C-alpha positions in Angstrom: 93.3 81.4 103.5 95.4 82.7 100.6 96.8 86.2 100.4 98.9 87.7 97.7 102.2 89.5 98.3 102.9 91.7 95.4 106.6 92.8 94.9 107.6 95.6 92.5 110.7 97.5 91.8 111.4 100.7 90.0 115.2 100.2 90.1 116.9 99.2 86.8 117.9 95.6 86.6 121.5 96.6 86.4 121.3 98.2 89.9 119.7 95.2 91.5 121.8 92.7 93.5 122.2 89.4 91.5 119.8 87.6 93.8 117.2 90.3 93.6 116.8 90.4 89.8 113.9 88.0 89.6 112.1 88.8 92.9 109.4 91.1 91.5 106.0 89.4 91.0 103.0 88.1 92.8 103.3 85.4 95.5 100.4 83.4 96.9 100.9 82.9 100.7 98.9 80.5 102.8 97.9 82.0 106.2 96.0 80.1 108.9 92.2 80.5 108.8 90.8 82.4 111.7 93.8 84.8 112.1 92.7 88.3 113.1 92.5 90.5 110.1 94.9 93.1 111.6 97.6 90.3 111.8 97.3 88.8 108.4 99.6 91.2 106.5 102.3 90.9 109.1 102.1 87.1 109.0 102.1 87.0 105.2 105.2 89.2 105.1 107.0 87.0 107.7 106.3 83.9 105.5 107.4 85.8 102.4 110.7 87.0 103.8 111.5 83.6 105.3 111.0 82.1 101.8 112.3 84.8 99.5 115.2 86.8 100.8 115.8 90.3 99.4 119.3 91.7 99.6 118.4 95.4 99.2 114.9 96.0 100.4 115.0 99.7 99.5 114.7 98.9 95.8 111.4 97.2 96.3 107.8 98.1 97.1 105.9 95.2 98.8 102.1 95.1 99.2 99.9 92.5 100.8 96.6 92.0 99.1 94.0 90.4 101.4 91.1 88.2 100.1 88.4 90.3 98.5 90.6 93.4 98.1 91.8 95.0 94.9 95.5 96.0 94.6 96.3 99.7 94.8 
């Protein structure tokens, strides 16, 4: 199953760490089918953070959008 991890920042680009400047955006993350619904978001975040490191997490808002859901 595919879920979306949406990453947004409200910090000015000039305040972001060099490696964090292009992190904002939507990421499709593949999660094993049959995973309990209450574990999907945590698994998606684990995969995201293993793939896309963020130096200063406080500058970002991260949301997991499950299949069939609408982003907040």
